[in-house]
ZAPAGU-905154 format. One record per residue: residue in one letter; x, y, z of N, C-alpha, C in turn. Coordinates in steps of 0.001 Angstrom, whole numbers, plus 500000, padded with zeros to 6 digits. Layout:
REM ZAPAGU-905154
aXYZXYZXYZ/...
END
This chain:
REM ZAPAGU-905154
x292007608591148663293554608684148668294005610139149713/x295282609604150123295696610896151154296421611713150230/x296162612988150684296883614008150022298564614042150170/x298814614157149312300682614302149165301068615473149112/x302430615435149498303056616745150037303873617255148608/x303842618479148166304230619152147136305716619235146965/x306445618766148309307892618365148352307990617141147919/x309112616539147489309570615060147455309620614401148454/x309368613091148524309294612094149537310790611621149923/x311055611408150961312138610938151401312694609685150340/x311757608834149802312386607783148831312904608098147362/x313044609467147043313623609838145920314394611465146282/x315422611537146163316099612411146216315733613615145357/x315599614909145895315050615861145375315810616601144106/x316801616242144066317818616673142812318515615708142753/x317999614552141530318827613352141434320120613590140928/x321134612816141428322397613292141063323355614362141685/x322875614872142594323342616001143218322938615905144803/x323645616760145606323412616818146912322387617859147270/x321896617658148114320540618591148547320434618984150142/x320102620303150364319996620704151789318580621135152012/x317986620358153249316776620949153981316771621635155042/x316453622820155122316770623628156392315325623539156971/x315420622809158498314246622328159001313780622885160324/x312725623647160528312493624123162119311858623047162562/x312724622977163960312380621803164901311636622369166050/x311162623413165873310231623897167108310906624176168348/x310243624498169433310611625303170466311588624412171378/x311017623056171092311534621956172313311020620781172523/x309032620821172500308517619884172365308497618930171068/x309081617633171212309064616749169858307737616643169216/x306709616742169936305140616741169044305113617679168179/x305494618861168288305837620028167180306188620199166182/x306981618695165850307614618563164556306713618384163723/x306664619066162263305729618778161218305840617590160518/x304702617090159623304662615852158921306035615665157948/x306042616946157386307256617156156575308466617094156910/x308594617544158130310046617242158624310123616306159243/x309144615217159689309498613896159883309999612972158734/x309315613538157336309609612703156033310982613104155594/x311535614182155640312682614674155399313651614130156535/x313692614083157647314668613284158490314646611944158095/x313610610946157811313602609822157264314596609711155988/x314896610708155078315660610227153961316671611040154094/x317466611599155057318455612205155632319739611472155470/x320930611517154804322324611111154984323080611855156040/x322857613153156280323595613763157076322683614527157700/x322893614615159290321866615578159997322769616535161049/x322560617669160379323584618918161182322275619522162278/x322648619385163253321552620033164187321964620700165341/x321426621614165337321839622503166911321626621489168149/x322538621722169068322880620998170281321089621007170953/x320611621863170771319261622083171805318116621274171301/x318445620601169909317309620194169034317693618848168428/x318935618642169129319510617048168501318633615784168818/x318539615719169880317486614568170594316131614779170219/x315641615709169779314040615969169097313913615262167894/x315141615492166811315090615145165490315817613875165300/x316897613403166000317435612344165644316717611047165678/x315675610879166727314909609857166610314166609536165339/x313868610402164511313173610337163279314192609954162266/x315358610025162210316494609809161458316596608509161228/x317101607918160033317315606481159892318795605947160458/x318887604718160546320146604015161719321272604406160742/x322260604851161331323437605063160431323535606503159957/x322654607299159955322594608585159520323847609469160171/x324650610361159397325866610902159998325346612396160657/x325892612400161795325483613355162802326364614446163167/x327421614979162260328631615768162667328012616927163802/x328753617027164803328340618023166099328742619585165651/x327990620082166049328094621766165962329095622184167220/x328969621789168334329609622047169277331020621531169529/x331868622420169534333305621851169814333819621958171272/x334169621459172406334541621489173436336000621421173665/x336726622337173488338413622392173794338744623015175027/x339942623023175177340111623798176817339868625213176735/x339980625830175818339689627199176191338034627566176580/x337250626778175664335790627019175757335235626126177052/x336171625352177626335909624538178967335878625620180051/x337501626307180124337647627366181015336705628314180695/x336150628882179506335106630045179482333772629441179918/x333563628128179784332292627879180118331125627911178876/x332008628247177812330921628427176728331751627597175250/x330837626498175123331455625763174104331397626580172857/x332497626279171715332360627041170387331658626021169740/x330735627170168468330230626476167459331006626196166413/x330933625253165644331448624933164338330796626095163242/x331410626288162110330797626923161337329697626070160316/x328428626051160636327555625350159985327523625551158491/x327685626426158012327611626726156592328540625778156056/x330059625783156314330894624773155874330671623463155820/x330033622955157006329659621648157226328547621067156387/x327235622042156363326213621905155232326767621642153725/x327642622736153517327813623009151741328815621593151758/x330103621266152622330703620031152105330045619054151959/x329203618636152925328279617430152945327579617251151752/x326680618508151165326004618515150040326766618366148828/x328292619078148501329008618878147626329252617611147319/x329178616680148317329611615449148083328527614459147827/x327109615257147509326187614436146982325289613917148240/x325354614367149123324631613600150127323439614663150157/x322065614048150708320846614534151475321150615243152854/x321389616419153116321578616875154073320228617659154809/x320168617483156327319139618297156945319672618853157927/x319458620302157987320033621259158994319023621663159796/x318937621123161156317903621301161944317951622401162829/x317447623488162875317600624547163595316138624487164935/x316663625259165863315505625444166914314413626326166373/x313325626198166751311816627126166154311887627046164460/x311797628167164084311491628210162494312914628919161925/x313107628350160797314224628571159953314494630216159560/x312963630751159146313121632230158827312870632892160040/x312642632656161368312445633672162409313437633248163435/x313921632311163820315096631644164544316536631610164101/x317170632275164454318659632194164500319196632463163012/x320338632021162341320652632879161331320806631797160062/x319651630993159712319671630155158696319627630760157365/x319185631986157387319014632701156283320283633108155477/x321360632896156490322806633199155763323205632019155123/x322883630579155975323405629649155274322503629308153740/x321224629908153961320398629156152760321251630209151231/x321514631508151674322225632243150787323332632044150441/x324100631204151222325299630627150871325402629490149753/x323984628293150159323896627334149455323387627954147825/x322532629036147916322322629465146813323214629898145971/x324096631075146257325265631398145631326158630102145084/x326181629361145748327282627862145561326549626859144721/x325229627541144306324470626364143310323984625038143975/x323959625109145307323455623874145881321831624125146034/x321347622945145700319529623036145627319370622629147176/x318456623691147693317659623530149040316474623955149074/x315822623096150177314025623358150380314033623946151904/x313111624408152635312744625095153685311542624307154170/x311656623978155540310759623234156327310350624000157409/x309153624751157314308878625536158447308663625040159375/x309073625794160652308640624760162077308074626047162766/x307476625396164204306739626454165066307863627269165516/x307903628585165289308538629667165843308479629774167601/x309869629704168086309841629925169621308949631125169793/x309349632219169334308308633342169932306695633355169689/x306427632187168999304982632064168912304732630770169637/x305125629791169799304976628440170313305134628678171868/x306064629286172356306146629458173660304877630314174615/x304782631314173914303703631749174665302285631226174640/x302098630608173588300924629537173390301002628236174490/x302187627712174783302187626740175638302223627384177198/x302492628846177152302688629277178894300992630098178813/x300087629543177948298830630499177955298378631638177812/x299559632337176821299549634009176966299276634263175497/x297764634161174651297465634715173480298283635959173234/x298572636091171951299328637227171520298252638493170991/x296920637898170625296199638804170062294571638382170877/x293855639516171026292563639541171755291525639496170250/x290441639758170671289346639496169837289169641015169028/x289701642189169861289960643418168985290782643412167906/x292007642448168045293246642392167191294275643712167763/x295195643461167596296316644271168088297657644420166994/x298403644903167462299942644815166516300731643764167236/x301513642960166853302319642167167605303694642271166918/x304721642817167819305900642961167326307195641917168164/x308077641585167165308774640616167708310298641494168011/x310911641324169154312320641826169197313319640835169958/x314119640696169302315496640282169970316049641085170230/x316417641099171587316915641793172999318342642101172358/x318953640774172057320261641053171940320696641977170822/x320157641864169693320237642842168523319519644242168434/x318564644255169359317892645640169453318653646902169614/x318504647889168807318966649245169054318115650064169677/x318402651355169524317656652294170676316277652901169389/x316702652711167991315403652918167328314322651973167669/x314780650689167596314107649176167934313236649789169028/x314133650138170257313184650007171616312630651348171551/x312515652418170942311745653640170640310560653199170086/x310597652394168897309413652083168091308336651126168585/x309019650208169571308225649262170376307534650070171724/x308115651055172187308006651714173315306757652691172972/x306773653039171849305631654053171604304517653350170868/x304469651866170851303519651506170280302711650542171873/x301422650395171263300281649925172414299936648459172028/x300851647985171162300785646373170866301438645477171732/x301186644471171390302010643105172156303476642935171561/x304360643054172744305956642881172226306097641372172647/x306881640714171848307585639279172426308927639600172163/x309519639522173230310966639739173323311797638474173752/x312668638140172886313520637164172899314689637645173808/x314892636891174813315937637394175518316558636408176624/x317397636851177649318094635672178492317071635959179777/x317313635194180983316869635376182131317230636322182696/x318949636645183000319179637512183543319297639159182908/x318620639288181470318532640381180839317193640823181051/x316092640078181222314421640287181305314393641705181832/x315100642219183053314905643399183926315540644379183270/x316694644170182221317260645385181250316393645856180139/x315523644690179566314911644630178489313480645496178946/x312751645244180224311909645963180810312251647166180923/x313272647504181215313698649176181434313794649817180004/x314311649159179172314465649816177742313068650336177458/x311910649415177482310545649646177122309914650513177962/x310399650729179299309605651956180006310237653165179719/x311733653137179730312243654434178907311877654503177697/x311122653934176896311040654308175708309407654760175596/x308360654526176576307597654986176765306295654295177244/x306637652873177465305874652167178066305465651990179528/x304282651777179871303803652380181366304511651334182230/x304839651686183418305561650260184224304632649758184719/x303228649765184687302139648816185295301799648237183857/x302539647957183000302306647229181819302335645607182018/x301618644876181827301652643401182157302658642742181556/x303449641854182151304409641023181678304492639409182007/x304458638447181345305128637384181384306330636941180815/x306975635963181358308510635482181349308629634007181501/x308626633267180504308746631979180414309803631552179883/x310661630023180793311536629766180460311731628264180198/x312197627753179389312081626116179012310912625868178200/x310219626957177543308996626496177036308878625489176192/x307481625343176186307265623681175651307756622720175951/x308497622674176970309292621368177703308688621174178962/x308697619861179711308581619757181270309402620464182093/x310214621242181386311020622193182507310207623434182475/x309422623981181809308764625145181498308251625770183066/x308692627212182956308181627703184343307838629194183917/x306998629704184281306608631103183968306351631882184937/x306584633323185128306413634202185846305532635549185694/x304598636157186186303629636774185781304073638192186764/x304393639488185947304511640610186864304260641772185860/x305055642933186080304527644135185280305817644696184787/x306224645492183883307501646078183485308301646602184628/x307494647248185663308036647960186703308430646964187784/x307959645855187862308050645085189355308653643424188696/x309124643569187566309794642017187255311096641935188182/x311831642887187943313236642917188987312910642514190166/x311991643099190971311340642784192317311193641399192539/x310348640924191618309659639616191661310657638375191327/x311766638654190512312892637962190636313905637982191970/x313752638892192399314976638992193660313915638199194827/x312547638316195014312121637956195820311710636433195767/x311816635817194687311665634680194476312834633923194147/x314118634632194390315248634088194306315592633448193019/x315088633965192282315200633291190472316559633892190261/x317059635239190736318425635757190305319117636208191465/x320233636282191486321479635703190434321054633909190264/x321607633328189254321281631856188893322109631757187930/x323004630288188152323642629767187000322913630027185831/x321861629720185762320821629709184576320457630947184073/x321240631946184466320686633370184046321192633529182535/x322136632623182132322178632997180519321027632194179462/x320372631355180181319242630348179429318155631573178753/x317829631138177426317224631788176875315627631788177299/x315003632948177249313391632978177608312700634096176818/x311555633914176866310580634384175767309563635426176818/x309705636821176819308702637755177395307924638510176943/x306380638345177448305323638875176326305005640080177235/x305105641206176609304498642870177034303196642975176505/x302423643417177317301281644147176334299931644094177248/x299161645248177483297734645157178081296835644330177563/x296834643756176344296017642924175372296331641694175327/x297384641113175665298015639747175788297338638725176801/x296404639387177480295753638419178580296556637900179409/x297772638567180130298584637833181114297681637646182420/x296705638457182595295832638411183738294681637095183884/x294644636691182661294081635361182479294862634111182580/x296038634363182843296873633094182698296493631924183414/x295929632182184659295565631232185626294611630403184942/x293805630932184274292662629996183145293430629593182265/x294192629983181572294649629602180022295719628913180289/x296729628646181155297842627958181323297444626546181378/x297038625939180033296920624364180013298058623762180033/x299359623785179933300421623027179853300915623181181135/x301413624000182045301858624013183218300896623536184369/x299673623472183873298459622754184831298235621494184682/x298962620587183790298692619296183491299127618613185044/x298367617363185451298125616931186815299499616418187056/x300332616181186329301838615806186869302970616643186258/x302457617931185813303606618497184855304973618570185740/x306012618038184914307338618120185390308134617031186481/x306657616184186647306847614893187574308054614125186891/x309015614047187515310076612620186870309157611194187884/x308550610597186755308129609277187194308719608136186921/x309451607305188065310032605982187877309005604998187109/x309470604299186318308588603248185628309736601926185449/x309238600992186597310247600026186739309896599064185676/x310119599185184378309775598208183303310803598510182214/x311124597685180990311936597973180113311373598823179111/x312008599532178132311294600574177456310037599861176725/x310657598421175960309607597868175086308259597735175868/x308329597419177290306964596887177959306298598219178588/x306878599366178512306656600617179181306237601619178031/x306324601052176571305856602401175777305004603133176011/x303657602254176014302423602816175960301871603640177302/x302680602997178272302374603621179704303342604781179663/x304500605101179191305110606264179510304602607099178344/x303962607004177233303270608097176072302051608440177351/x301545607783177866300245608182178908300601608747179814/x301799608791180659302358609631181706302767610731180593/x303330611106179665303686612069179164302388613174178802/x301245612362178609299981613231178139299619613728179515/x299945613506180495299845614115181851300838615226182314/x301679615666181317303034616371181663304224615878182569/x304185614426182664304837613829183306306471613931182701/x307678613147183275309022612932182220309413611199182762/x308405610462182029308809608936182661310318608794182454/x310850607473183467312140607028183536312039605943183694/x312411604784182438312060603592182716313541602994182989/x313144601919184006314360601382184623314165599698184398/x314638598740183963314396597477184120314819596855185192/x313495596179185898314145595282187218314100593878186610/x313552593396185485314085591830185675314727591919183837/x315448590895183765316201590428182722315290589202182201/x315431588904180777314688587561180341315827586793179716/x316023585338179935317348584641179609316226583488179274/x317125582845178167316205581518177638316028580404178899/x315568579318178720315086578244179483316449577346179674/x316909577013181001318066576093181067318185575048180020/x316839574615179975316819573129179108315943573458178022/x316435573797176672315571574090175748314708573100174870/x314775571793175344314300570643174918312564570825174843/x312257571551176291310755571088175989310173572200175283/x310785573219175130310362574216174168310454573895172954/x311422573240172395311738572867171112310632571734170788/x309927571009171511309131569815171731307741570460171209/x307609571439172172306256572019172089306162572932170431/x307063573653170178307259574219169018307134573215167939/x307919571717167783307243570729166891306064570584166770/x305256570406168203304091569509168169303145570895167419/x303485572391167759302398573297167411302210573126165716/x303491572932165075303243572741163422302449571327162968/x302946570502163763302416568964163606300821568565163910/x300586569817164480298817569571164835298408569270166182/x299272569281167267299258568559168521298234569607169423/x298464570754168959297343571928169691296263572389169336/x295093572659169933293724573078169646294052574857169987/x294707575256170972294913576691171201296481576721171702/x296934578177171453297994578453172092297912579732172691/x298109579658174238297916581047175215299126581753175368/x299127583094174805300274584303175239299891585018176377/x300663584936177595300037585811178835301341586671178892/x302239587149177648303257588268177884304031588536176519/x304363589903176570305135590066175201306339589117175359/x306995589035176409308148587936176450307585586376175652/x306597586101176174306137584716175706306169584642173984/x305483585821173873305442585894172167306877585927171705/x307515586817172142309187586861171686309741585695171431/x309728584712172424310196583585172913309806582629171760/x308617582307171363308184581578170611308345581949169002/x308381583251168933309064583883167577310474583555167262/x311241583594168213312588583362167889312922581808167731/x311837581011168222312325579680167996311608579432166710/x310758580106166139310248580109164863311480580299163767/x312130581417164173312890581950163032314082581175162890/x314198580385164059315327579286164223315177578019163296/x313803577726163313313313576604162289313081576877161077/x313062578298160774313015578807159288311245578605159248/x310565579244160388309214579097160431308662580469160393/x307380581069160026306851582168159915305171581955160550/x304855583068160624303172582895161153302364582143160634/x302729581688159512301693580659158491301476579335159223/x302682578990160699302569577936160892301337578038162060/x301013579126162400299608578900163182298175578630162815/x298361578554161310296949578144160699296245577121161260/x295139577344161498294508576041162140294118576053163582/x295010576672164273295431576960165883294616578361166262/x293677578045167363293326579647167651294386579664168834/x294364581121168889295580582019169404294655582980170683/x295085583001171915294479583520173062295656584415173521/x295488586017173844296323586849174292295796587458175384/x296722587642176694296521588663177855297207589829177696/x296291591044177606296699592477177713296816593058176203/x296887594093176120296945594667174685298023594823173768/x299154594513174737300846594944174403300852593271173770/x300672592239174217300948591354173862299994590816172605/x298813591550172542297917591086171266298935592000170195/x299152593099170421299931593963169713301406593099169013/x301828592666169933303372591942169496302802590841168699/x301599589829169051301138588748168142300961589559166596/x300063590527166705299733591351165458301008591911164391/x302040592161165489303473592565164803304318591519163874/x303900590181164371304453588694164222303503588220162870/x302386588870162969301374588434161513300158587524161924/x300206587566163184299099586565163782297910587628164617/x296714587356164327295606588067165128295032587098166042/x294944587738167423294412586658168235293003586472168233/x292551585017168532291338585020168134290458585238169628/x291245585138170779290514585457172306291397586311172791/x290757587699173135291478588562174206290298588745175287/x290658588751176809289968588967177453288806590148177459/x287789590271177670286816591316177316286762592046178798/x287393591664179631287168592256181116288875592831181591/x288899591820182560290134592083183197291567591519182563/x292641592207182145293309591911181725294419591178182531/x294114589713182556294824588960183787294675587545183262/x295049586405183746295008585119183617293421584820183984/x292814585657185128291472585136185786290881585838184576/x291098586793183931290355587600182998290124586617181682/x290722585721181246291269585134180576290431583841180251/x290344583513181484289426582129181932288049582407182118/x287564583743182381286247583870182317285960583927181064/x286264583802179882286160584069178225286403582738177697/x287297581829178205287695580643177669286673579593177744/x286433579372176503285292578154176551285713576993176774/x284759575957177523284959574704178166285415573799177106/x286000572648177238286399571751176107285106570803175626/x284895570933174409283715570134173749284221569192172977/x284067567872173341284612566655172535284224566749170861/x282783567385170745282015567280169717282444568318168632/x283058569578169288283570570553168428284937571011168289/x285520570277169655287106570405169629287871569244169275/x288206569005167973289022567724167548290284567554168367/x291035568698169076291997568287169791291713568954171139/x292388568153172324291913568820173605293110569278174399/x294354570049173554295433570281174430295903571641174108/x296208572508175133296525573817174859298026573957175228/x298629574831174233300127574922174729300074576310175299/x300737576409176424301294577427177182302536577885177344/x303294578875176770304732579070176766304554580294177935/x305357580174178703305411581414179702306892581526180573/x306620582238181443307777582425182342307804581383183419/x309278581348184066309519580146184978309047580392186239/x308550581719186431308125581990187982306144582370187654/x305879582080186771304507582113186493303530581517187510/x302581582248188017301657581569188891300886580270188159/x300246579489188890299212578243188314297949578561188303/x297526579852188207295892580314187930295520579748186766/x296344580056185615295604579857184472295527578107183967/x296637577667184510296802576059184113295732575429184900/x295424575587186084294405574864187015292667575353186554/x292684576646186158291466576782185201291393576543184207/x292341576235183107292012575256182112291574574046181942/x292643573366183230292033572020183746290822571822183957/x290097572781184765288890572598185287287954572474184109/x288434573135182573287679573497181877287646572523180912/x288373571587181345288570570097180467289606569995179810/x290386571238179651291709570924178842292765570289179365/x293496569564178362294968569401178862295691570110178355/x296856570712179288297842571702179365299346571475179375/x299775572011177978301544571654178197302253573095178719/x302328572919179966302928574093180559304253574422180257/x304802575212179623305984574980179231307106576518179408/x307841576272180000309125577298180359309577577790178994/x309046579024178428309346579670177441310562580555177596/x310573581391178812311818582384179422312275581888180643/x313173582565181241313502582484182432313188584127182915/x312996584345184123312984585861184600314274586013185752/x315067587011185626316058587096186900316258588493186704/x317007589099188122316973590216188522317884590951187701/x317327592125187193318302592902186156319223593646186952/x320346593907186073321610594525186410321268595836187127/x322030596376188117321543597766188865321627598857187652/x320772599927187748320917600999187111322091601663187275/x322365602563186398323445603480186381323565604360188046/x324770604919188255324778605505189583324076606400190062/x323823607520188785322949608921189055321355607985189137/x321209607254188580319617606720188756319303606313190425/x320542605533190593320400604819192016320093606080193183/x321143606957192976321230608206193565319913608893193749/x319228608986192660318289609801192223316979609219193157/x316868607688193144315939606749193542316208607047195159/x317080606882195536317419607231196922317160608251197582/x317698609279196891317762610819197239316555611244197120/x315702610924196526314598611706196115314154612888194955/x315153612473194028314967613059192832313782612634191963/x313083611421192278311917611090191272310770611599192561/x309917612004191392308773612390192002307670611124192399/x307666610234191911306790609319191773307468607866191385/x306889606614191883307366605706190960305733604694191078/x305942603894190078304849603079189342305073601396189808/x304532600728190947304728599426190954303731598907190166/x304255597979189326303032597197188697303109595752189168/x304190595408190063303719593731190422304562593910191903/x304314592847192840305175592608193663306897592382193350/x306804591730192276308325591643191875308986593086191598/x308241593530190910308812595159190734309417595767192030/x308695595632193160308836596005194348310393595456194743/x310342594273194722311180593530195723312682593609194414/x312400593750193510313546594001192491314303595082192292/x313382596165192407313880597753192471314508597709193868/x313865597764194604314854597633196091316352596996196069/x316137595721195481317280594921195665318437595369194571/x317970596210193628319004596446192694319237597931192742/x318583598703193423318878600408193290318433600730194715/x318072600158195804317834600784197024316042601392197101/x315875601681198158314289601881198652314462603444198317/x312959603883197608312596605275197050312594606268198355/x313298607199198344313261608403199400311789608578199627/x311478608832201093310114609237201724309492610356200899/x309853610882200159309436612210199759308384611579198051/x308863610414197508308389609989196512307092609325196674/x306339609557195866304866609147195928304993607693195395/x304603606604196275304358605370195824302993604826195408/x302956604297193823301713604147193570301647602534193069/x300652601983193461300842600336193328299317599922192619/x299881598489191601298642598231190921297535597897191450/x297777597099192803297060596332193597297045596282195009/x296379595740195710296659594956197243297640594306197096/x297945593239196573299224592211196881300198593338196613/x300563593909195546301660594874195227301593595905196494/x300814596320196925300746597330197974301235596672199092/x300996595740199643301409595125200689302877594631200494/x303276594360199359304610593948199240305469595287199446/x304890596509199123305628597775199170305744598109200674/x304413597891201473304495598048202830305501597428203725/x305683596098203240306751595279203604308146595597203728/x308236596453202762309713596898202364310007598305202765/x309118598810203760308876600004204423308669601212203530/x307635601373202830307297602138201991305933602592202109/x305416603808202350304333604352202198303609604422200900/x302194603794200691301432603871199419300587604735199517/x300615605894198558299932607273198211298636606580197460/x299309605808196138298152605555195268297966603881195309/x296756603683194915296173602340194625295401602519193481/x295715601641192521294729601759191246293430601117191626/x292460601342190912290980600958191344290812599633190535/x291694599364189415291560598045188557293261597665188491/x293359596188188297294723595761187777295152596270186618/x295353597546186381295478598101184842296714598815184741/x297770598903184397299057599775184072298247601049183746/x297389601335183045296766602476182254295802603001183454/x295129602411184140294751602784185463295300603362186521/x296496602505186722297088602933187483297972604315187474/x297928604681186028298936605984185958297611606992185928/x296524606326185363295036607419185913295152607812187108/x295233606763188249295119607091189358296109608307189985/x297138608080189163298488608903189880298100610088189300/x297412610260188391297185611674187827296044612492188525/x295084611439189030293946612305189782294716612485191027/x295917611961191540296485612131192944296940613642192854/x297846613600191555298424615172191333297625616079191336/x296152615811190328295466616620190183294967617342191709/x294868616543192318293839616698194106295138617437194850/x296381617096194539297530617991195264297941619453194984/x297657619340193599297654620853192960296727621558193246/x295257620953193326294181621836193833294416622502195375/x294859621348195929295047621638197878296077622695197832/x296745622713196983298270623799197312297317625176196706/x296865624886195697296229626470195236295115627140196140/x294338625967196493293365626511197696293913627293198868/x295063626825199268295816627034200681296650628136200362/x296729628780198983297938629750198685299079629436198754/x299357628066198659300802627638198371301331627667197000/x302569627784196465303060627301195552302678625922194997/x302442625761193789302633624360193269304049623745193104/x304307622991193907305462622171193936305295620638193365/x306613620133193057306504618642192902306929617947194003/x306698616730194569307173616152195595308497616318195729/x309463616117194845310851615769194796311377617518195638/x310587618535195140311089619793195710310812620113197092/x310208618870197619310138618981199144311070618231199891/x311705618364201070312446617522201710311955617676203035/x310839616963203366310575617138204855311261616425205870/x311365616489206965312447615962208117311451614679208445/x310245614631208325309178613427208689308322612986207543/x308174611566207751307226610905206541305756611522206432/x305420612190205665303989612548205448302965611429205761/x301757611897206205300722610803206475300154610546205098/x299871609415204952299436608350203749298014608993203118/x297907609765202285296967610320201561295889609092200811/x294814609602201161293523608424200633292761609278199381/
END
């Protein structure tokens, strides 16, 4: 039996008959740092009140229809000042809880260390409103970990946390007199001032210092300097002045915090595709596992559908085939795509059928996602290619028709209107009769939003993954040709040839016709590119950060 949380599950309110509040730490920014208890609490929330910085991190775990009153108020005055007004969170929380609602109040980092959640908790306690606290990864702890800066070494050392915005002279004097590690929460344009305070209080100017902005997200960037040189480092690197000067940063100060070893310990920023915006010309449903894989390499995937799926123009053929499936016309049904599964499932639901109608029928599927869609439908495939996940791979494993063991010789093949004849021809050659049925039509998708089209043509994307020749043609047709700084990655020679015919330089070719091998090949490309920059003593940049006048030579 799995261990259970001592706090209540979202299925039953913590305080029957009353509203309640859960103060929840959403971590520094990486959605993966939410705790299991945080996800449980979010699933049971009636009202979600979240700081703007973490709203998107937590909202995806809340149920559909959850109320999300905004804390940020943009009015004429705040627009002029450039600083939006924050509503009184305490009143929002208490009003919802008094109305009998289960409220989740999500804050950046940890409720006890970041922000002023303690005041809101005290207000709830005073008003007799029940509450609980779900700790989160504190910003001052999580950001150095992602920057590759341990706060303690094997000998141990004091660690002090300082909020520069609230620190007084006494605070600076105390941390200045200490030789421990100091973690300073401040803003980008106030780092040099905080360094000056520490030097004035007694810390040596040559004390190592790291400064991290956008910590734990793919926008993370870290600078290494000393207390005495940080201002010059920012000036030489043209970091300041900047419109981003108000953004929060975490600075770690101390001889024993190992900033000198950051080159070896910077595990996050050294990921092969760190910060790369990668265009994936597939729908969110199709690209889910591929996008997850790209994120594991540090990339920021951006899905753009290039095709739309529509019902067949004449549905009668599909209707006859589904009825034949029920009446025992077929020995096999073969699914070559998620869309084929979806089309058959919709017909089943139209007729009031479910997965039980597949009883006695063998089911084949091409690809992990197609098989997963069938399992979700309640059907476990009998045959999935053991090798290449394609029609050819399926034929390699498909048994020939045997009149002794196969009472029926017919296969139902629901597929797209533009599918190739490879599978049909191969099954016929194996002795099977095939009902090749158009289950859905593929048409070119609508153009993506204007900002996405501009990013594609203007070099805003670092790479694009082409998984078929049609994705090349359709993307160029609906959005234009990718800029020449964009790395072009293709799943196979045929797709690469189509890309080259459209004037694109192919940088990466997958060693196998697999979307996951394609992503792996792109990551290898990024790794080699990073290593070459470091070996040459150049800064590691993303392709979109360069705007060469001429096209680069193809990289093999």
